N, C-alpha and C positions, 0 to 999 in steps of 0.2 A: 479571763476576770478575776480583780482584786480582792483578794479578800477582807481587805476595806474602806467601803463606799468611802469615805471622809478621809483618805493617807492623804490628801493635800495639808487638808485644814490640820490633824493629828501628824503629824511632820512638819507644821510651821509648830507645834506650840512644842515641841518633841524639839526643837531648836532653838528656843527663846527659854527653856530649860538650858539647855548646852551651853546658851549665852550670858547664862544669869552665874553661871559655875557650876549647878544646880548636878552634878556628872552623874551619879545615880538613877538621879529618877530619867531625867534626859537616855542614860542604857539602859534603863529598864521600859521606855517609851521604844525604843527606837529596834528591839528589841520582840517587840510585841507588833510592831510596822513587818519586822523583816519576813513574820510568818506570810505576807504578803505571796499568791503568786504569778504576779507580775514579775518579774527577771532585776528588769531597771527598778525596778520600787526596791524588791529584798534585795537587792543588787547595795543599792542607797542608803536604805533604814542600816542595812548590817554593818556600813560603813561607815557610819557618823556612830553607831552602840562602838564597833572599835576603836574610837575615838575618842569616846568619856573615857572607856577603860582605860588609854595610854591617859590619856588624861592623867588617869590619878591612882598610874605609878602599876597597874595592873597588867601589864606589856603583854603576859604570854595567855591569861582570857583574850585580849586582845587581838593577838595574833591567829588565833582559836575561832573567834567571830568569825573572823576574816576568810576565814577557810571555809566554812561554810555555806558562803553563794556560790549560790548553785554556777555559775557563770566561770571557771576558769580562768580566761585572762582577768577578767572584778575579780575574782578572788586573788590572783597573783595580783595585782593593779592595789588592790590594800594593802596586801601585806606588802609591797617594795616603801609601801609611801609609808607605812606605822614604822617600817625600820629605820626609814629614811628620815623621817623624824625620830626616832630617837637613838640615830649616829651609832647604828648600830652596823658599821663597812663592811665588814666580810660578811658575814649572815647577807646582807643584802648580794653582793657580789654573787654567792656561796648560792642564791636563789635561784638569780636571776639569770646566772650559764648557764639556768638549766630551758630558760624560755626563748624562744624565738618570737621574737618581738615584732614579726613584721608580718605576723598570718593575725594581731588582735585587731580587734575596733582598731581607725586611725584614731580615734583622740585620746586612746591608754597609751600610745607610742610613744612620744616626742616625751611625754610626762616619766614612762617604765625612762629611755634613753637614758634624760636630766640627771633622772635618782643612781644610771650607774656611772655618768663623767662625777655626778658630785664626791659618791665613793670614790672613783679612782681618784680625785682633786684629798678628799679628804686623808687618803694612806698613802701623795705623792706618790702617785706616779701619774705620771703629770700626758708621757704619751698616748693610754690608755684614755687617759678621762678625758682628752684629745679626739681620739677615736672619735667616745660617746658623743662625747656636744655636738663637731660635726654628725651623726647618725641621724645626732635630734635633731638639729638645723633639717638635716635636707626631708626627714616626716613628714613637717607638716606645711599650713602655704597661712598660717595665720604671723604675724608679721609680729604678734606683741613676739612668741615663741620664740620665732629666729632670732630676735635683736637679745632672747635672753639667753641661746644657746652663745652666740656669738659675744655677748660681754662675759658666759664665760670662761669663755675660748683666753679673751684675751684679761680678763681675773687672773691665770692660772698659769701665766709666760713668761719665762721670766726676761723674752727678749722685749725690749722695752718700741722697737722700732712696731712689732709683728703687732706690740696691743695696740698702739696708735690703730695704726692700720683693723685692725678688728673690730678695734667702737667704731672705731667710723663707719664700718659694715651694716652697725648697731643702728649708727644715728642715722643711717640710708635710710630704716625701713621705719620713722621716724613714729616707734612702739610708745603706748599710754603710760600710765599708771606710774609717773616717774621714770621710767627707761631714758627715757630721752633723754633725759637734764645727770640721770644719769654717768652716762655715757661719753656725753657735750661734759660732765668738770671731767672725766679721768682723762679726756686728751688733754683738760685742760691744762692741770698738771705733772701730766707725761711731755709736756711741752716747759713750760718754769722747771721743771728739771734737767732740762737740754739745754733751759737761755733761754726757747726760741720767741720770743718780743712779742716779737711783731704778730708769728701764726696766733700765738694765747690769745696775746687780746681780741688775733680777729674770733677767734674760737669764744670765750667769753662775750662778746659782745653777741655771736650767733645766740649764745644762752640765752645772752639778753630777750633778745626774741623766742626762743621759744621756754620763757619763763613759766608763763600763762597764771600768771599773778599767785603766784604761788609764793609766800613768806618768804621757808625757809627759804628758796633759791632766789629769791628779786637780794634778800640778805643775804648771801653765797656768791652772787655776780659784785655785788659791792667789796664782800668780801675778798675776792677773785682780783679784780680791777684793780684791791689795797695793795696785793702780794703782790701783784707783777712789778706798777708804779715802787713799789717798796724795792724791790732787787735788782731794779738796775737806775740806784737812786734817786729816785722823782720824786714828787712831790704827790702823798699818798692819804694826807691824811684825809681830803675829801668824803675819800673812796668811801673810808672806815668808819668818820661821821652817817653818810648818808647808810652802811650800812647797821653802825645805830644806831638809828630812823627807822626801821624798818617795821611798819603794826604789825603786832603781832605776829615777830620773830620765833621764832627757839631761843631761851634764855641762854642755852647756851655759848650759839652766835653772836647774842648784840653780847655776850662776858668778854667775848675774843675781838668783840670790835672793840670794844671799852680797854680793854690792854692793852690793843694796839696804839688805841689813838690819846690813850696817857701816856707808850712807853715815847710816839714821838713825840708829848710834850713837855718832858721832859727834853727834847735836846738843844 
């Protein structure tokens, strides 16, 4: 039985404090909830308390709170997450090196390997990073997480063809949250770099189908068309005008489109 019958309502209140930036009040509320006798509730509450402490630049206290989580895998996962957010890469790898992620609860394995991959990448250790990202990909059935792993591999390779192929693997999984569009657009840029115009246009056309009525991607798609046409010496002005006219498009994209319009209009 949990220590608090109103755990979920009290958690909602604590989350609202956290969202409002009232980190000390939120931390106090989560620490109180962390007295729960339910291991999952206790881990959730203390992880959130630790996150609040980290937001207040109290990293050592945050790590101490994470260590009080009764479930050892959850405690270690929380500590790894704190180190990842704090960009303490060497400390993260030292802590992770003593762990066997494969015996952890399934939902914790992929994020742990991803964190290690990010740490190796940040420390300019590409082979170790790729090995961890591959382990992350193999440890989950989630298309979104698998796609994220493939995208990390693509982002950390110096081989353009490998990046192109790896982004394609992410696209095949049709991940959500904008990941599909980011992977698709990454392929567009790589194809533009190698002047593979027909392939780039085909990829942009696919992005246009996948833009999901998001003003950012609608505008980006038109900018990409304009970029390809301009680099080929073909009329690009109409594409840039379409980009500039996208309702609710981000200011920086509209500004970029208008700059292109101005530059082309002066020729």
